[in-house]
Phi, psi and omega in degrees: 000139177249140178233142180193179171256150179207150174259123182284115183272321181197167175217153179222117178289136181231131178062208186280325187218358184266157177219136175260127182249143168257119186228132172264117186255157178296316190259344186231006183071210181280134174231156170245119186229138180266135174248109181285132173068016187292338181273359174285147184300326183268007183297132182288335180274347184304130179089352181258355183233061179277138177299141182068035176226164178258128180227148167276131183231154171233136180213159174240157179249123179238189180299327183266008180111198183281143178232122179287131179235350178207148177201146178216116180297126183253317182214125185263343184050068187296328180292331177300320183278347185276348182231130184302317184289331177283330174296316177299315179300312181298321179294318177297317180296315178299318179295319178300314180296317181297319183278334186261347180255138178274145178299142173079008179253098180295136177214101183301324182291324176292319177301312180296320177299315181296315177299313181296323181293314179293324176297319178294320178297324181285332186270321190254153172252136186241143167284172179299318179295318179294324180296316179295320178295318178300315180294318178299317178298314179300313182298321177296317180291323177297314177302318179297314180296331179275357175090020181264013178122159182287146177258139178261006182282161178283164177287152179271338186267000000 
């Protein structure tokens, strides 16, 4: 069993009660992990794997990939969800990380960037112009952390 912290980037419902999650983890980079039966009312993981939240997770690796067996919601970032434009920003950021990072490649700098970005989204209120600038800055810094060139944008934190 592997244990780590992870930010839930996305989820995809499969079948009657299963869900496949895309999670960026501290120790293993991006993973895709299946949670069996999570949509059942009595499921123990239910409520601990919310998209755009930080959770402690436990998983095992089998022939079909990672399978979630434990989860504990650690940080929900409520202010992110309280404003429509920050939900959009957080969703764009999660999608960028999900599409640009390969599964199983740990990157501490991307993890720290993602944590700092969600903390800033939860802490600050942005105008529409500031929100676009924030997203542009994040994308430049993500490219830099992934090795695609230096960013000339300002820091988000």
